[in-house]
LOTINU-617402 format. One record per residue: x, y, z of N, C-alpha, C in turn. Coordinates in steps of 0.2 Angstrom, whole numbers, plus 5000, padded with zeros to 4 digits. Each point is the difference from the previous one (the first is absolute). Layout:
! LOTINU-617402
XYZXYZXYZ...
This chain:
! LOTINU-617402
566354955539499450024996499949944995499449975000499849954996499650034994500149974994499650024994499449964999499450025002499449965000499650024994499749954997499650014994499349965002499550044999499349975002499649994993499749954999499549984995499350015003499750054997499350025002499650024994499449975000499650014994499750075000499950035006499750075000500450045005500250064998500450045004499650055004500250035005499650055004499750054996500250024994499750054996499449974996499949944999499549974997499350025003499550034997499450015003499649955003500149934997499749955003500449955005500650035002500449975004499749995007500049945003499749995006500549995006499849965005500450005006500749974999500149964995500649964998500650064998499750044995500550054998500250055005499550015005500250055005500449975005499949935002500549975004500750004998500149994993500750004998500350075000499650054999500250075000500250025007499549995004500150035007500649975004500149934998500649975003500650024997500150004993500650014997500250075000499550055000500350075001500350015006499949965005500350005007500749975000500149954995500649974999500550034995499750054997500450034994500650055003500050015006500550045003500649965001499949935000500649965001500149954994499550004996500149954994499850034993500249984995499850024993499449964999499450034998499449974999499750024993499949954996499750014993499449955000499450034998499449964999499950004992499949944998499849994993499349985000499650044996499349994999499750024994499449994998499650024994499950075001499950034994499850075000499250015000499850055004499350015001499750044993500550044997499850044995500249984993500349945000500349974994500750034997500350055005500650034998500649975004500550004997500649985004500350065004500249995006500350055004500449975006500450055002500449985006499850065005499849985006499850055005500349995007500250055003500249995007499550025005499749965004499550025005500249985007500150055004500249995007500749955000500450024996500749965000500049934996499449984998499949944996500050014993500449974996500050014992499549954997499550034997499549954996500150004993500149944997500150004993499349974997499650044997499449994997500049984993499849944998500049974993499450004997499950024994499350004996499949934998499449994997499849944997499649955004499949944998499649955003500549945001499749945002500449945001500650015005499950045006500550015005500249945004499649955000500249945003500649974997500150014993500649974997500550064999499850064999500450054998500450035006499750015005500450035006500549955002499949935001500649965002500550004994499850014994500550004995500550065000499650065002500450065000500550005006499749975006500449995006500749964998499949944997500649964998500450044995499850034995500450034995500350075002499750035005500250075001500250025007499849965005500150025007500349945004500049944998500249955005500750005001500550024995500750005001500250065005499650055001500150055005499650005006499849945002499550005006500349955005499850015006500249955005499549965003499450034999499449975003499450014996499649954999499350004996499550005005499550044999499450005004499449984995499749955001499549974996499350025003499750054998499450035003499449974997499649965003499449974997499450045001500050064996499550055002499349994997499949954996499449984998499849935001500349985006499949935002500449944996500450024995500449954996500750035000500549965003500750035000500349994993500650025000500350014993500449944998500049945004500349944999500750014999500350045005500750015000500549945001499849955003500549945001500249974994499650024994500149964994500650044996500150065002500550044996500550045004499950015006500550045004500449965005500750014999500449965005500250055006499850065000500250055005499649985006500250035006499649995006499350044999499549965002499350034998499650005007499550055000499550005005499350014996499649955001499350014997499550025005499650064998499550025004499349974998499749975004499449974999499450035004499650044997499550045004499449955001499849964995499449965001500049954995499749945001499949954995499350024996499949984994499450024996499449955002500249945000499549945001499350024997499550015005499350004997499950064996500450055000499950064996500149994993500349954998500149984993499349994997499549975004499349994998499650074999500250055004499750064999500250054994500749994998500350044996500149974993499949934999500249974994499449954998499949994994499549954998500349935001499549955000500249935000500149984993500549954998500449965005500750045002500150064998500650035002500150015007499450025003500050005008500249935003499749954997500249935003500749994999500350024995500749994999500450045004499950065001500350045005500049985007499449985002499949975007500549945001500049964995500449935001500750014999500250054996500750014999500450055005499650045004500350045005500449975005499849955003500549965005500649974997499949984994500649974996500550054999499750064998500550064998500450025006499750005006500350025006500649955002499949944998500549955002500750024997500050044994500650024998500450045005499750035005500350045005500149975006500049935000500149975007500750015003500550024996500750015002500150085001499550044998500150075000499850045007500350055001499850055006499450034998499550005004499350034999499950055005499750054998499750055005499250004999499649985005499350004999499750065004499550034997499750065003499549985006499949945002499649985005500149935002499849985006500049935003499649964995499450024998499649964996500349984993500450054997500349984994500649955002500350015005500649955002499749935001499450005003499749935000499849974994499750044995499849984994500749984996500550035001500649984996500349935003499949995006500349945003499649944997499350014999499649954997500249994993500450054997500249994993500749965000500349995005500649965001500650055001499950065002500650045002500149995007500649985002500250005008499950065003499749995006499850065004500650045002500649965001500650045002500350054994499749994994500250044995499650074999499550005005499550064999500150055006500150064998499950055005499450044999499650015005499450045000500250085002499950044995500050075001499450044998499650025005499450034998500150074998499550034996500150074997499950045006500250074999500050055004499450044999499950065003499550054999500350075000499850044996500250075000499650035005500450045004499750045006499750064997499350005001499650064997500250065003500350005006500250065003499450045004499449955001499450035003499949965006499650025005499849965005499449964998499949955004499449964999499450045001499549994996499450045000499549975005499750055005499649975005499349984997499649965004499449984997499550054999500050055004499550065000500250044993500650004998500150044994499949964993499849945000499849964994499350004998499949984994499350004997499849935003499450005004499849945004499849944995499850014994499749954996500449994994500650025000500450004994500649955000500049964995500549944999500550024995500749995000500550014995500349944997500250004994500349954997500550034995500649985000500550024995500349934997499949994993500149944997500050014993500549954997499950004992499349964999499750024994499449974999500149944995500249945004500149944997499449955003499949954996499549955003500249975006500649985001500349975006500050045006499950074999500050045006499450005004499549964997499449985004499550065001500050054997499550055001499349984999499949954995499349984998499749965006500449975004499749975006499950055006500450055000499950065005499450034998499850014994499450034998499449965003500049945000499549965003499950015007500650005003500050015008499750075001500250054996499850075001499250004999499749974996499350004999499649975006500449955003499749985007500050055005500650035001500150065005499450054999499950014993499550064999499349985002499849945002499449995003499950035007500650015003499950035007500250084999500550014996500350074999499950024992499450024998499950024993500550054998500350045004500450064998500749985000500249945001500749985000500350014993500750035000500350024994500749965000500149984994500749974998500350044995500650025002500450044995500649964998500149994993500549964997500450044996500750005002500550034997500449954996500150014993500449964996499749994994500449964995499849994993500249934998499749984995500249934997499549984995500249944997499649984994499349975003499949985006499449975002499450065002500250064999499550055002499350004997500049994993499349994997499649955003500349945001499649955003499750025007500550035004499850025007499550055000500050054995499550054999499349974999500049954995499449964999499749975006500449975004499849965006499750055005500350065000499750055005499350024998499950014993499350014998499549955001500349934999499549955001499849995007500550015004499849995008499650075002500050054996499650065002500350035006500750014999500450035006500450064997499850024994500450064996500050065005499550025004500050065004500549995005500249945002500449985006500849994998500149994994500749984998500250054995500650035001500350054996500749984998500150004993500749994998500450064999500550015003500450065000500650004995500149954997500649994996500750005004500550014996500750015003500050065004500350005006500050065004500850015002500250065002500650015003500249975006500650005002500249975007499750045005500050075000499750035006499349995000499650004994499349985000499849945003500549954999499949935002500050005008500550035003500050005007499450045003499850064997499450035002499449965000499949964994499549965000499949955006500649975001500049955006499950035006500250075001499950035006499250035001499750004995499350025000499549955001500249934998499549955000500049965007499449975002500049965006500449945000500049974994500449944999500249994993500449964998500249984993499949934999499949984994499949934998500649984995500249935001500549984995499849934998499549994995499749944999500449954995500650014999500449964995500049935002500049954995500049935001500649985002500650034998500749985002500450064999500550005004500550064999500749985003500550044998500649985003500050025007499850065002500050035007499450045001500050064996499450055001500350075002500450034996500250075002499450045002499550004996499450045001499750005007500149945003499749995006500450045005500749995000500450045004500050075000499950034993499950074999499350025004499549964999499450025004500150005007500449955003500150005007500450065002500450034996500550055002499550065002499450004998499550065001499649985006500149945003499649975005499449974998500049984994499349974996500149935000499549965004500049935000499749984993500249934998499949984993499649935001499549994996499749944999500249964994500249945000500249964995499949935000500149964995499949935000500649965004499949945003500549965003500349964995500450044996500449964994500750025000500549974996500750025000500150074999500450035004500250074999499650055005499349994999499650045005500049985007500149935001500149985007500750015003500450034995500750025003500050075002499650044996500050085001499450025005499549965000499450015005500149955006500150035005500049965006499349995003499749944999499350005001499850015008499650055001499850015006500450055004500650024997500550045003500150074996500149994993500050064996499450014995499749955000499450004995499649935001499649984995499649945000500049974994500149935000500049954995499349964999499849994994499449964999500249944996499749945001500149944997499850014992500549994996499950014993499649944997499450014996499850064997499350025003499950005007499450015003499850075000499650034996499950075000499550025006499749955003499650015006500550025005500549965001500550015005500450074999500150014994500450074998499550055002499450004999499550055001500050015008500049945004500050015007500650035003500649994997500650045002499950074999499850024994499950074999499550035005499449975001499550025004500350015007500449965003500350015006500450065001500450014995500550065000499650074999499449994997499650064999499650025007499949955004499550015006500449995007500549975000500349985007500650055001499950065003500550055001500649975004499849965005500649985004500449954997499849964996500449954996500450044995499650054996500450044995500650045003499950025006500550045003500649965002499949945003500649955001500349984993499649984995500349984994500450064997499850065000500350064997500750015004500050005006500650015004500549954998499849945000500549944998500250014993499650024995500150004993500650064999499950055004500550054999500749985002500049965006500649985002500349954995499649954997500249954996500350044994499750054997500350044994500750035002500150025006500650035002500649955000499849945001500549945000500249994993499650014995500249994993500350064997500750015001500350054997500449974994500150054995500449984994500749995002500250045005500750005002500249935003499549985004500149935003500149954994499550004996500049954994500650004996500350064999500650014996500649975004500050025007500649975004500049925000499449975000499949935000500249974993499850044995500249984993500850004999500350055003500750014999500449945003499749985006500349945003500049944995499549994997499949944995500550014994500150074998500450014994500749985003500250035006500749985002500149935001499649965003500149935001500049964993499650034995500049964993500750024997500250065000500750014997500649975004499949985006500549975004500149924999499449984997500049924999500549984995500449955001500549974995499749984993
């Protein structure tokens, strides 16, 4: 039994935790029967606590400056009783563990930030982040890396990390326990989207595409589940485009409600500019729902263009609208994509991801 410590900014209990926190939890709760797993993260409510969830022990620490404090806490309180450190770059920036840890390490890289710096930070801070990101990853040129997709692996090789040091382990998908929904049982002009409301998630471009679709189908409806800081701007854009009657913000919804949403809609959209992989895509597929997205890193890994969904060249909203229109009108194409999407989702199980990750754990611990 190995004693494994994970550095992760957001735990599975954080209300704004995304796919990275879920990736860690789903994989390590499956390894917790054979290893001791402790996750160090910030506290969502500002209180210090120790919680055991699905066999994983979470240490939640209050305060800010976690980029400095979490590594310090690891060094002073946990390193001596650990066999393996997991450096989880859950917000696109890893914990710089090569600078302070001599233990065997595995770094999980979900995605690079790149152009997202310009969406989320003002200049010249965004310029600095964009320039320094490849330099930062060179610290990891001798580290064992787990990438969430082939796109992320390629990006890392451009940063100087040898491809032989990178294992690609894609996320899994929770089995909703429901059969795929038939076309006849769906709302014929309804589109679904589950996403954090951030600028780089690309809903502003999807709205432009939707307004073009409305010239042929004035009754088309987009249901958006999720929350985030960009919602006020998105709401203003909906008003300016005069599509308020067609776009509905549902807020955060439960897991059962999410799969119900996917099962009711004719298609789903995933308009993010850049992703690690796209768990939401596979979840939509698990209900037999095809997805339209951009041909960008992450989406091109989770959406098999012409097989499980359709990709549009970024940022061509005319092309995005054309893909939506095809799935709204072509029943034969929809049926083929739906069947393939369901099979694709079944291929992505968390059990498989955990088994693949454990092989990396074993090989890392076996290295001299």
